N, C-alpha and C positions, 0 to 999 in steps of 0.2 A: 432451683436459683436461677436458671437461665429464664425461665418462666416471668419471676420477679424480677429480673433485668431489662425484660423486655417489656414489663408493664409501665415501670419507674422510665426508663428511655422512653417509651410511647407518650406517656402524661408530658413529660418535660419537651419534646418535638411538638406535641400539639400544642400544649400553650402557646409553642413559639408560633408554628404555622398558624393558628387561630390571630397572634395578636398583629401578623404582619398581613394576613387578609382583611383584617379590621382595618388598618390604615389605609391599605391602597384602595378599598371599598369608598373610604369617608373621603379620600379626594375628591370627590366631585360637591361634596358636602363642606370644605373646608380643612378638611386633613384631621385625623387624631394621632396623638401623641403617647407616649407613655405614661406623661402623669394624667391624659384625658381618661388613660383606660382604667389608672389606678382610679379615677375618678368615679368612674361609670360603673366598678365593680361595688364602691362604697355607699353610691348615693347615685343609682340610675336614672330616675324620674330628672336630673338637672343634666343628662346630657341627650341633645336632638338624637332621634333615631338611635337609643341606645337599645332598644328592645331589641329590632333585626341583630344588632352586633352583637348582642347577648345569646340572641338562637344559635349566630355563624359560632358565636366560642365554642358554645354546650356542643351543637354537633361535631365541630372537627376536634376539641380535645377529647369528646367520649370515645368517636370512632379510634385516636390513636391510644387511649387506656384500654381499652378494652378490646374491640373486633380485629383490629388491626396486630396487637404482639399475640392475639390467639391465633389468630389464621397464619401468623409467619411460623409459631411454635408449630403447630398441627401439619403447616409444610414443612420445618424444616427438621425441626425435632425428630416426627413422629411419621415421616416420609409418606404423608397423604398428601392426594391433590385436592384442592378447593372444588375441582368440578365431583369429586365424590359427595360431595355434603350438599351441592348445589343442586345436583341431579338425582339425589335420593328421591324417594315416592314421599308425597306428604301424606299425615295418617289420613285414616276416613273421616269422611263428614261429621259422621255420628261420633266418634272418640275427638274431635275438634269442639264440637257442638257439649258435648257434657264438658269437657276442660274449660271452656267457654260459661257454662252454667256454674262450674264448679267457683271460679274463680268470682263472678256476681252475688253467688247466694254466700260465700264466706265475707262480703264486706259488712252486714250489719256487725257482725262478732268482732270482724278486724277494729271496727268502730272504737268499740268499747276497750278492746288490747290499748290500743290508741290510747284511750282515756286513763286506763291502769298506769301503761308505760308513764306517760307523763308526770304522774305523782309520783314518782319512783327517786329516791335521792340513794347517794353514796354514801358509805361511812364519814362518821366527821374527820379522821384524819387524810382522808381523801377531795376534802372541798375544794383545793386548788383544781386536781382535775375535773371538779364535776361543774367550778365557773369556767373554767375553758370549756367545758363540754356546753353548756348555757349560752357563751355568746358565739362559739360556731352555730347554734341552733338559732340565735337569735339574726345571724349576717344571713342564714342560709334562709330563716322564715322569710326575711325581707326581700330575698333577690326571687322567694319562690312567686311572693305574694306581687310582684312585680310583673312577673313575666307568666303571670296565668290571667292578670288584669287586660283579658282583649274582649273585644265587641265582635271583631269582623270576622267574618269567614274565613277569609286567606289567612290571618293571624291563627287561626284555631287549627286549619292544615298545616299550615308550620309548624306549628305546636304537636300536634298530633308526630309531623315527622321525626321530630328532634327529640321529644321527652317519651313518644309513644314507641315508633317504630326501631328507630338507632341502638336505644337502650335493650329494648327484648332484644335484638339480636346479638349485638356486643358484649352482651351480661350473662346470656344465656351460653352463647359461645364458650366464654373464656371459664364460667362457673360448673355449668351443668357438663358443657362438653367436654373440656379438658379437668379442672381441677376435682369436681365430681367423681369422672372416670377415673381419675389418676388414683384417687384417696383410696376409693375402691378395688383397684389393682393390688393397692399395696396392703391393704389390710383385710379386704375378702369379706368386709360386713358394711350390705347395703345400707342399713338404716346409720349409721354411725358415718357414714362417708356424706350422707346427704345433709345431717344435722350439720356436721362441721362446717362443710360446704356455706351450708345456710348462713353458720355464725360469719364466717367469712365473707360471704354476700352482705349481710346486713351491714360489718365494720366497717369496711371498706366506703360505707356512705357519709360516715362520721355526723350519722345523726342520733343522738342518745334516745332523745326523748321518743325516736321511731324505729329504734333496735326492735325490741322484741317483737311487733308487731312485722317486720321485716325479718326476721328469723321464719317464722312459721307461712310468711308466702313464701320466702325460698325453699323451705322443704316441703311445699306445696309442688311448687315447680320441678321441684329434685325426684319426687315419687313419679310425677307424670314421666319426667325424663327416663325413670328406672323402671315402669311396668311399661309403656308405651314404644320402651327403644327406639324414639325417633326425636332430635332435638327440636324438630316442628312444632312438638306439641307443649313442652314449655316454651317457647318462643310466640307461638300463638296466646298462648295464658298471659303470659306476661306482657302481651300488646294489650290485651283485652283490661287489664288491670289499670293500667295507666291511660290508654287513650278513654277508657268508661268515666274515668276521673277530671280529665280534660275537656270530656263533652257537658259532663256535671256543671264543671267550672263557668263552660260558655253559658250553658242553660238559664244558669244563676246570674251570670252578669247582664244577660237578656231580659231576665225577670221572667223567664217563662216559666221556671219551678220555682217554690219557696223554699228547698233543701239549704240551711247553711253549711257550704261546702268546707270553709273554715273552721266549723264546728260540730260535725256529721254525729259523732255522739249525743249531743245533745236532746236528738229526735229519735234515738235507739233504748227501746224497753229492754230490759234482762228477759222478758218471753222472746221478745222480738230474736235475741241475742242467741237465745237458747235453738231456737225454731232454724237461724242461719246454720249454725251450729252442726244441725241433726240432720239438714239439707245437704251441707256442704259433705258430710261424713257418706251419706247416701251416696250421692254423685261421684265421690272419688273411688268409692269401694265399685260400682256400676264401672268407672274408666278402668280399675284394675282389670275386672271379668272381662271387657269388651278385649281389653289389649293381650290378654292371654287368649282369648278364643283367637284371635288375630294371630296367636303366634305359634300356635298347636295345629292351624291349618296348612 
C-alpha cells in the first residue's frame, strides 16, 4: 500500500511540476496557460513548440511516477542506500550482449503478437469497457505518432533520453527491482512472481492493443533479472528495445530504410516469426547459462 501511495502521489506531483515547468519555459514564446496545455494534449500539432513541451512533460511525469517512488520506497521502507544500486558492478559485456541480441531477435515475433492482439475483442457484455479502451488507444496512438515524427538528430537524442533511457531505468527499478522481488519473497515462486509483475507492468500502460506483447516483454526482462541477479541487465535490455524502435522510426522518417514502422507486422512472415522465436529462446538459454556460471565462480 505504501508503494502504491507513493506512485499515485508521484504521478500527481509529477504532472503538476511538468505543467509548471512548461508554463515557465513558454514565457519566452508568449506563455502557456492551462487551456493551452489541454489543447496541446488533444491537438499537439496546433501548438507551437509542442513537441519539446510534451517531451518535458513525459520526462518529468514518468520520473515522478516510476523512478522517484521506487527510490524513495527502496531508501526509506527497505533501508537501502541509493549508492548500493549505483555502485553495483555492471554485468559482463558478454551478458549484456546476449541480452541485447535476445531483445532484437524477439522483435519479428513480437510484431505478429501485436497484430494478433490488435484483433482481440472483449465479450459483448463488456462493450463499454472495450470502447473506452479503444478511445484511450486512439488518443495514445495520435500522441505517439506526433512524438515520433522527428527528422533531426537533436530530436532523436531527446526522444531516446525521454522514451528509452528514463523508462528503462524508472520502470525496471519499480517493477523488477521492487515489485517482482517483493512478490517473490512473499510467495517463493520465481515464475509466478515474474509473470504477475509482467501483467502489472503491461496493465499500467493502459494500452489494450499492446497488452500481451508487453506482458511477454516484461516477462523476458523479469527472467533476465532473476537469472543475472543484476538489475542493470533488464534496464539495458529495456533500453535497447525502446531505442531500437526510435532509431528505426528516425531512419524511416529520413527514408533511409523501407520498413513500415507503424505497421511492421505486414513485412513479417510466419517462417520469420518462428525463426525469431527459436533464436530468442536459444539466446535466453545462453543468458541463463552464462549467469549461472558467474554465480558459481
